[in-house]
C-alpha positions in Angstrom: 3.2 -103.0 -93.3 0.6 -103.7 -90.7 -2.4 -101.3 -90.2 -5.1 -100.9 -87.7 -8.1 -98.6 -88.4 -9.5 -97.0 -85.3 -13.0 -97.1 -86.9 -12.8 -100.9 -86.9 -12.7 -100.9 -83.1 -16.0 -99.2 -82.9 -15.0 -95.6 -82.5 -16.1 -92.8 -84.9 -12.5 -92.0 -85.7 -10.5 -91.8 -88.8 -7.3 -92.8 -87.1 -5.0 -95.3 -88.9 -1.9 -96.7 -87.3 0.7 -98.1 -89.5 3.9 -100.0 -88.5 6.1 -102.9 -89.4 5.0 -105.3 -86.8 1.8 -106.1 -84.8 3.6 -105.2 -81.6 4.6 -101.8 -82.9 0.9 -101.3 -84.1 -0.3 -102.1 -80.6 2.1 -99.8 -79.0 1.1 -96.9 -81.3 -2.5 -97.9 -80.7 -2.0 -97.5 -76.9 -0.7 -94.0 -77.3 -3.6 -93.1 -79.8 -6.2 -94.6 -77.4 -4.8 -92.6 -74.4 -4.4 -89.3 -76.4 -7.5 -89.2 -78.4 -10.1 -91.5 -76.5 -8.7 -91.1 -72.9 -8.6 -94.9 -72.7 -5.9 -97.1 -71.1 -4.8 -100.1 -73.0 -5.1 -103.4 -71.2 -3.8 -106.9 -72.2 -7.3 -107.8 -72.9 -7.9 -104.9 -75.3 -4.5 -105.7 -76.9 -5.7 -109.1 -77.6 -8.9 -107.9 -79.3 -7.0 -105.3 -81.2 -4.5 -107.8 -82.5 -7.3 -109.6 -84.4 -8.2 -106.3 -86.2 -4.6 -105.6 -87.5 -4.4 -106.1 -91.3 -1.5 -106.6 -93.7 -1.4 -103.5 -96.0 
């Protein structure tokens, strides 16, 4: 299982995204970013987030 903690991105947010693959995490992160933070995911942001994904 892969995880991404929104707090690790610099937001004061308790959101945690869990999925089987990094690509799935990034897809869910894009949805979370839009819905919760009104941000559009870009390829540059995705590359930065990929480094923050951890194995759980």
